[in-house]
Every structure is written in C-alpha cells, then in structure tokens.
C-alpha positions as CSV (number, residue, x, y, z in Angstrom):
1,X,-5.5,20.3,16.8
2,X,-5.3,22.7,13.8
3,X,-3.5,21.3,10.8
4,X,-0.4,23.1,9.6
5,X,0.8,21.9,6.2
6,X,4.0,23.1,4.5
7,X,4.6,22.7,0.7
8,X,8.2,23.1,-0.3
9,X,9.1,23.5,-3.9
10,X,12.5,24.1,-5.4
11,X,12.7,27.0,-7.8
12,X,13.6,25.9,-11.4
13,X,15.3,22.9,-9.9
14,X,17.1,21.3,-12.8
15,X,18.2,24.6,-14.2
16,X,19.2,25.8,-10.7
17,X,21.5,22.7,-10.2
18,X,23.1,23.3,-13.6
19,X,23.7,27.0,-12.8
20,X,25.1,26.0,-9.4
21,X,27.6,23.6,-11.1
22,X,28.4,25.7,-14.1
23,X,29.3,29.3,-13.6
24,X,29.0,30.0,-17.4
25,X,25.2,29.2,-17.2
26,X,24.5,31.7,-14.4
27,X,22.4,34.7,-15.2
28,X,21.6,33.3,-18.7
29,X,18.5,31.7,-20.2
30,X,19.0,28.0,-19.6
31,X,16.6,25.3,-20.9
32,X,16.8,21.7,-19.7
33,X,15.0,18.9,-21.6
34,X,14.8,16.9,-24.7
35,X,16.7,18.3,-27.7
36,X,15.2,16.3,-30.5
37,X,12.3,17.2,-32.8
38,X,9.8,15.8,-30.2
39,X,11.8,17.1,-27.2
40,X,10.0,18.8,-24.4
41,X,11.3,21.4,-21.8
42,X,11.7,19.8,-18.4
43,X,12.5,23.1,-16.7
44,X,14.1,26.4,-17.5
45,X,15.8,29.2,-15.6
46,X,14.0,32.4,-14.7
47,X,16.0,34.2,-17.3
48,X,14.5,31.9,-20.0
49,X,11.0,32.4,-18.6
50,X,11.2,36.1,-19.4
51,X,11.0,35.0,-23.1
52,X,7.8,32.9,-22.5
53,X,9.5,29.6,-22.2
54,X,8.0,27.2,-19.6
55,X,8.0,23.5,-18.6
56,X,6.3,21.0,-20.9
57,X,6.7,23.3,-23.9
58,X,8.0,21.7,-27.0
59,X,11.7,22.4,-27.3
60,X,11.3,23.5,-30.9
61,X,8.9,26.3,-29.7
62,X,11.3,27.2,-26.9
63,X,14.1,27.6,-29.5
64,X,12.0,30.0,-31.5
65,X,11.0,32.1,-28.4
66,X,14.5,32.1,-27.0
67,X,17.1,31.5,-29.8
68,X,19.9,32.8,-27.6
69,X,19.1,30.3,-24.9
70,X,21.4,27.5,-23.7
71,X,19.8,24.1,-24.4
72,X,21.0,21.0,-22.6
73,X,19.8,17.5,-21.9
74,X,20.6,17.7,-18.2
75,X,22.4,15.5,-15.7
76,X,19.6,13.5,-14.0
77,X,21.9,11.5,-11.6
78,X,23.2,14.8,-10.3
79,X,19.6,16.1,-9.8
80,X,18.8,13.0,-7.8
81,X,21.9,13.5,-5.7
82,X,20.9,17.0,-4.8
83,X,17.3,15.9,-4.3
84,X,18.4,13.4,-1.7
85,X,20.3,16.0,0.2
86,X,17.2,18.2,0.3
87,X,14.9,15.4,1.5
88,X,17.4,14.6,4.2
89,X,17.0,18.1,5.4
90,X,13.2,17.8,5.4
91,X,13.5,14.9,7.8
92,X,14.8,17.2,10.4
93,X,11.7,19.4,10.2
94,X,8.8,16.9,10.1
95,X,8.2,13.1,10.6
96,X,5.5,13.2,7.9
97,X,6.8,14.0,4.4
98,X,4.9,13.3,1.2
99,X,7.2,13.6,-1.9
100,X,5.3,14.9,-5.0
101,X,8.3,14.8,-7.2
102,X,12.1,15.0,-7.2
103,X,12.0,18.7,-6.1
104,X,8.8,19.2,-4.0
105,X,7.1,17.7,-1.0
106,X,4.4,18.3,1.6
107,X,5.5,18.4,5.2
108,X,3.0,18.1,8.1
109,X,4.2,20.3,10.9
110,X,1.0,20.1,13.0
111,X,1.5,19.9,16.7
112,X,5.2,20.8,16.5
113,X,4.8,24.2,18.1
114,X,7.3,23.3,20.8
115,X,10.0,23.1,18.1
116,X,9.4,26.5,16.5
117,X,8.7,30.1,17.4
118,X,6.0,30.1,14.7
119,X,5.4,28.4,11.3
120,X,6.8,31.4,9.4
121,X,10.1,31.4,11.3
122,X,10.2,27.6,11.0
123,X,9.9,27.9,7.2
124,X,12.6,30.5,7.0
125,X,14.9,28.3,8.9
126,X,14.2,25.4,6.5
127,X,14.7,27.6,3.4
128,X,18.0,28.9,4.8
129,X,19.3,25.4,5.6
130,X,18.4,24.1,2.1
131,X,20.2,27.1,0.6
132,X,23.3,26.8,2.8
133,X,23.7,23.1,2.3
134,X,22.8,22.6,-1.3
135,X,22.9,26.1,-2.9
136,X,19.3,25.7,-4.1
137,X,16.5,28.2,-3.4
138,X,13.1,26.9,-2.3
139,X,9.7,28.5,-2.2
140,X,7.4,27.6,0.7
141,X,3.6,27.8,1.3
142,X,2.1,27.2,4.7
143,X,-1.7,26.7,5.1
144,X,-4.3,24.6,6.9
145,X,-4.4,22.0,4.1
146,X,-2.5,20.6,1.1
147,X,-4.5,22.4,-1.6
148,X,-3.9,25.8,0.0
149,X,-0.3,25.2,0.8
150,X,0.6,24.2,-2.8
151,X,-1.1,27.3,-4.2
152,X,0.7,29.5,-1.6
153,X,4.2,28.1,-2.5
154,X,3.7,29.1,-6.2
155,X,2.4,32.7,-5.6
156,X,5.6,34.5,-4.9
157,X,8.3,32.6,-6.8
158,X,11.2,32.6,-6.8
159,X,12.3,32.5,-3.2
160,X,8.8,32.8,-2.0
161,X,7.2,32.3,1.4
162,X,3.5,32.7,1.8
163,X,1.4,31.9,4.8
164,X,-2.4,31.4,4.6
165,X,-4.1,32.1,7.9
166,X,-7.0,29.8,8.6
167,X,-9.3,32.8,9.2
168,X,-8.5,34.4,5.8
169,X,-8.9,31.4,3.4
170,X,-11.5,33.0,1.2
171,X,-9.7,36.3,1.2
172,X,-6.7,34.4,-0.1
173,X,-8.5,32.3,-2.7
174,X,-11.3,34.6,-4.1
175,X,-9.1,36.8,-6.3
176,X,-7.2,33.9,-7.9
177,X,-8.0,32.6,-11.4
178,X,-10.0,29.4,-11.4
179,X,-7.2,27.7,-13.2
180,X,-5.3,27.6,-9.9
181,X,-7.6,24.8,-8.8
182,X,-6.2,21.3,-9.1
183,X,-7.8,19.5,-12.0
184,X,-8.9,22.6,-13.9
185,X,-7.2,22.1,-17.2
186,X,-7.9,23.8,-20.6
187,X,-11.2,21.9,-21.3
188,X,-12.7,22.5,-17.8
189,X,-11.6,26.1,-17.9
190,X,-13.4,26.6,-21.3
191,X,-16.6,25.3,-19.8
192,X,-16.3,27.5,-16.7
193,X,-15.6,30.5,-19.0
194,X,-18.9,29.8,-20.8
195,X,-20.6,30.0,-17.4
196,X,-18.7,33.3,-16.8
197,X,-16.6,31.7,-14.0
198,X,-13.2,33.2,-14.1
199,X,-12.1,33.5,-10.5
200,X,-12.3,31.2,-7.5
201,X,-14.8,33.7,-6.1
202,X,-17.0,33.2,-9.1
203,X,-16.8,29.5,-8.7
204,X,-17.6,29.6,-5.0
205,X,-20.9,31.5,-5.7
206,X,-22.1,28.7,-8.0
207,X,-24.5,26.2,-6.6
208,X,-23.6,22.6,-6.3
209,X,-26.6,21.6,-8.5
210,X,-25.4,23.7,-11.4
211,X,-21.9,22.2,-11.1
212,X,-23.4,18.7,-10.9
213,X,-25.4,19.2,-14.0
214,X,-22.4,20.6,-15.9
215,X,-19.6,18.3,-14.8
216,X,-21.1,15.3,-13.1
217,X,-20.9,14.3,-9.4
218,X,-17.2,13.7,-9.0
219,X,-15.9,16.8,-10.6
220,X,-18.7,19.0,-9.2
221,X,-17.8,17.9,-5.6
222,X,-14.1,18.5,-6.3
223,X,-14.6,22.0,-7.6
224,X,-17.2,22.9,-4.9
225,X,-15.0,21.9,-2.0
226,X,-11.8,23.4,-3.2
227,X,-13.4,26.7,-4.1
228,X,-14.2,26.9,-0.4
229,X,-10.6,26.0,0.5
230,X,-11.6,22.6,1.9
231,X,-9.2,19.7,1.5
232,X,-9.2,16.9,4.1
233,X,-6.4,14.8,2.6
234,X,-3.6,14.0,5.0
235,X,0.1,14.1,4.2
236,X,0.8,10.6,3.2
237,X,4.4,9.3,3.2
238,X,4.9,7.0,0.3
239,X,6.3,3.5,0.4
240,X,9.3,2.4,-1.7
241,X,9.1,2.4,-5.5
242,X,7.5,-0.6,-7.2
243,X,9.5,-0.2,-10.3
244,X,12.5,1.7,-11.7
245,X,12.8,2.5,-15.3
246,X,14.0,4.9,-18.1
247,X,12.6,5.5,-21.5
248,X,13.3,7.8,-24.5
249,X,11.1,9.1,-27.3
250,X,13.0,9.8,-30.5
251,X,12.8,12.9,-32.7
252,X,13.2,10.6,-35.7
253,X,12.0,7.0,-35.7
254,X,14.7,4.4,-35.4
255,X,14.9,2.2,-38.5
256,X,17.3,-0.6,-37.6
257,X,18.1,-3.1,-34.8
258,X,21.6,-1.9,-34.3
259,X,20.5,1.6,-33.3
260,X,17.7,0.3,-31.1
261,X,20.1,-2.1,-29.3
262,X,22.5,0.7,-28.7
263,X,19.8,2.8,-27.0
264,X,18.6,-0.3,-25.0
265,X,22.1,-0.8,-23.7
266,X,22.3,2.8,-22.6
267,X,18.9,2.5,-20.9
268,X,19.9,-0.8,-19.2
269,X,23.0,0.9,-17.7
270,X,20.9,3.7,-16.4
271,X,18.4,1.3,-14.8
272,X,21.2,-0.7,-13.3
273,X,22.7,2.4,-11.8
274,X,19.4,3.5,-10.3
275,X,18.8,0.1,-8.8
276,X,22.1,0.0,-7.1
277,X,21.6,3.6,-5.8
278,X,18.3,2.6,-4.3
279,X,19.7,-0.6,-2.8
280,X,17.4,-2.9,-4.8
281,X,17.8,-6.0,-7.0
282,X,15.1,-6.8,-9.5
283,X,13.6,-10.1,-10.5
284,X,11.5,-8.8,-13.5
285,X,12.9,-6.9,-16.5
286,X,10.5,-5.2,-18.9
287,X,10.9,-3.9,-22.5
288,X,8.6,-1.1,-23.8
289,X,8.5,-0.3,-27.5
290,X,6.2,2.1,-29.3
291,X,6.0,2.3,-33.1
292,X,5.3,5.2,-35.4
293,X,1.5,4.5,-35.3
294,X,1.6,4.7,-31.5
295,X,1.1,0.9,-31.0
296,X,2.8,0.1,-27.8
297,X,4.3,-3.3,-26.9
298,X,5.5,-4.5,-23.5
299,X,7.4,-7.7,-22.9
300,X,8.9,-8.9,-19.7
301,X,11.3,-11.6,-18.5
302,X,12.1,-13.2,-15.1
303,X,15.8,-13.4,-14.1
304,X,17.3,-16.5,-12.7
305,X,18.0,-14.5,-9.5
306,X,17.4,-10.9,-8.6
307,X,20.0,-8.6,-10.0
308,X,21.1,-5.0,-10.5
309,X,23.9,-5.7,-12.8
310,X,23.9,-3.8,-16.1
311,X,24.8,-7.0,-18.1
312,X,22.0,-9.0,-16.7
313,X,19.5,-6.3,-17.4
314,X,20.7,-5.8,-21.0
315,X,20.9,-9.5,-21.7
316,X,17.3,-9.9,-20.8
317,X,16.3,-6.8,-22.8
318,X,18.2,-8.0,-25.8
319,X,16.4,-11.3,-25.7
320,X,13.0,-9.6,-25.4
321,X,13.8,-7.3,-28.3
322,X,14.9,-10.1,-30.5
323,X,11.8,-12.2,-29.9
324,X,9.5,-9.1,-30.5
325,X,11.3,-8.7,-33.8
326,X,10.3,-5.1,-34.5
327,X,13.3,-3.3,-36.0
328,X,12.0,-0.2,-37.8
329,X,9.7,2.8,-37.3
330,X,10.5,2.7,-33.5
331,X,9.3,5.9,-31.8
332,X,10.0,5.0,-28.2
333,X,12.1,2.5,-26.2
334,X,12.0,1.9,-22.5
335,X,13.6,-0.4,-19.9
336,X,12.2,-1.0,-16.5
337,X,12.9,-3.3,-13.5
338,X,10.5,-4.6,-10.8
339,X,10.0,-7.4,-8.3
340,X,12.5,-5.9,-5.9
341,X,14.5,-7.9,-3.4
342,X,16.7,-6.2,-0.8
343,X,20.5,-6.2,-1.5
344,X,21.0,-8.6,1.4
345,X,18.9,-11.4,-0.1
346,X,21.6,-13.4,-1.8
347,X,21.5,-16.8,-3.5
348,X,24.2,-19.5,-3.3
349,X,25.3,-18.3,-6.8
350,X,25.8,-14.7,-5.8
351,X,29.0,-13.1,-7.2
352,X,30.5,-10.8,-4.6
353,X,33.3,-9.8,-7.0
354,X,30.7,-8.3,-9.4
355,X,29.3,-6.3,-6.5
356,X,32.7,-4.8,-5.8
357,X,33.3,-4.1,-9.4
358,X,30.0,-2.2,-9.9
359,X,30.5,-0.4,-6.6
360,X,33.9,0.9,-7.9
361,X,32.3,1.9,-11.2
362,X,29.5,3.7,-9.4
363,X,31.9,5.5,-7.1
364,X,33.8,6.8,-10.1
365,X,30.7,7.9,-11.9
366,X,29.4,9.7,-8.8
367,X,32.6,11.7,-8.7
368,X,33.1,12.4,-12.4
369,X,29.6,12.2,-13.8
370,X,27.3,9.5,-15.0
371,X,29.0,7.0,-17.4
372,X,32.4,8.3,-16.5
373,X,33.2,4.6,-16.5
374,X,31.0,2.4,-18.6
375,X,31.0,-0.4,-21.2
376,X,33.2,0.1,-24.2
377,X,30.2,-0.2,-26.6
378,X,28.6,2.8,-25.0
379,X,31.5,5.1,-25.8
380,X,30.7,7.5,-28.6
381,X,32.9,7.0,-31.6
C-alpha cells in the first residue's frame, strides 16, 4: 500500500488568532513575542513579513525593521484553546496524528481511499472545516513521506495546498535550495556552498563517499537519503506529556528576591492552570534559575500528595528558591511540574472544595482571559 502523508500547518498561527480576536489588528503588521531587550519574535503576520520580520528574530531587530508594527506578548492560553479545536478536527480525518507543535501536525491518510474522492479533495475539505470552525487558515502538503509533505506545505503559503506525486519526487525536489532539507543549518550550508552544492539537485549528484568524508556517516546518510526524497519514518502519535512548565528570560537581570518571587508566583499560577486543563496532578515541582554568567541551577521537591493547586506549586517553589539563596543577577526563572497522576487518583486528605474553587476560577479565566481571576498579589499595582 502506498503511503499518503499530509502535513498541516497553520499560517502565522499566533498572529492569526490575535487578528481573529481583535479587529484593530487585521491587515496590519502584528508581531507576537517577547518585548524585552532579549525578547524574540514567536510569530508575525504576513503584513509584518513584508518588512523582513520573521520568527526567532530578536524583537529589537524587528522593531528597527518595522517600527510601525504592533508588538504584543500574546495570549498563550487562547492559542492553546484554538489549537485544541483544530486537533479535534484532525481526528475526523485520520486515526494517526503526530503533533509537531501547537499549530502543525502530520496525518497519515494511507488506505483511506474509501473516505475520499482523492487526497487533494480530502485536504480541501479539511482546510475548509478548520477555517469555518476556527477562523484560521491552514496550509497543507501531501506526499509519499513526512519529509516531502512538510516541504510541500511550506511552498505556497499562505493558504497553500501542494501535492507531490510519487512519480515526480525528483522533479519536485531538484530545483529547491539545499537549505530546505531538515538539518541543513547555516554551518552545514556553508560547507555545502564550498562544495558548490546549492540546490537539492546538486546534492543528489554528490557521491555518498564524498559526503561521508565531509560530514561523517550519520549526517552523510541523512543528506544522501533526503536528497533522493527517501524518508521511511512513520507518523507516530505521541504519548501524554511528561512535564508541564513555563519559564521566562529577562531583558534585564533581576536583582532582588522580591521581584524573583513575584515572577515565580506568576509562573506557578500558569503551571497550575495548565495542569488542570490537561487533567493532571503533579508529584514533583522543579525550579530552574539561570544567572548572568549562564550558570543554570535546577532544584526539585516532592509534594505530600499530587496536586495542581497554584498555592501548592508556589509554596514548593518558594521553599526551593529560599534554599538556593540566589537573589541577584538572575537571567532566567522557570517552574515545571512532573510525576503526573490522573485527576481521579485521590488521597484520604483530598480537598474537594479546592477543586470546585479552582474550577470556578478556571471557568471565569477561560471566558474573560487568563488571570481574569487570580491571587491578589498578582494584580499589578
């Protein structure tokens, strides 16, 4: 049976959700990401991309390229909500779904010919349903394997739909720049350039021995196979998360315990919220702290019983921070939870009133935005 793999990727996802929710952002250059001196662009609208702004670019550089842009931190709980709606739709189209991130996934639609006229029409139907139910535009690539499908989904953005026929793989790949191959970053591209390898066709013509001498066995095999459009990896649905966490890097180092604890409280609330949304309670709470000289410390603590309560998480984090006793030159702080138990695993000491309280808080926050209701100490003065 021939494999048919679909890669679905939301176009400028975070920015698209913001423009969906805020009419004043539509048609304007919108940049979502960190706003501090060390901030990085998470994503940006296509209007901003016209100015040369792109994901992973330092925010400071994006501001120089696009001073008229709208810069926001983003509403990540809202993005997660829309993402869940999209993945719920995916489940109607394939039993095998491999999430790559919050806004993209592989779907294996091999052997599903009885459910569709053809893969192209099937993809059009999926794109239409995502647009109608969430307001978000998706680009789709369809191909005989994951590597080709991912390249295809990116070739005609936004709102793209590209199908790679199994008999025309080399015709599809050969003209593309070699940087399109997974794992070919700046350093590898420089080496290939010295060998006068600029396109995938150039790479395909190289012998394995030359690649082996240049890059070593592992990288040589990787490049050699992908240049021929060969990728045997299957679509692999992932198990549940092993940990849930949030961290923040500061534009200016924190210099006192009070500021650090305020940030840790905010992070604890976010982690508690995410645990409850996922239906998990955590046994292990971990603090991550990085100083100005990039020394990173991690400390963890076991809870008396698994919990997803903000107070329990913050109390553990506060204890870990106090014992670590680093109160200045703090570049990064993080809070994470692991050692999950299902919500139904309750001890004799379980407090059902707290569950109801947090459920009420979460319901309000889901309706009015994250931290619509929160601890008094988190309110900005």
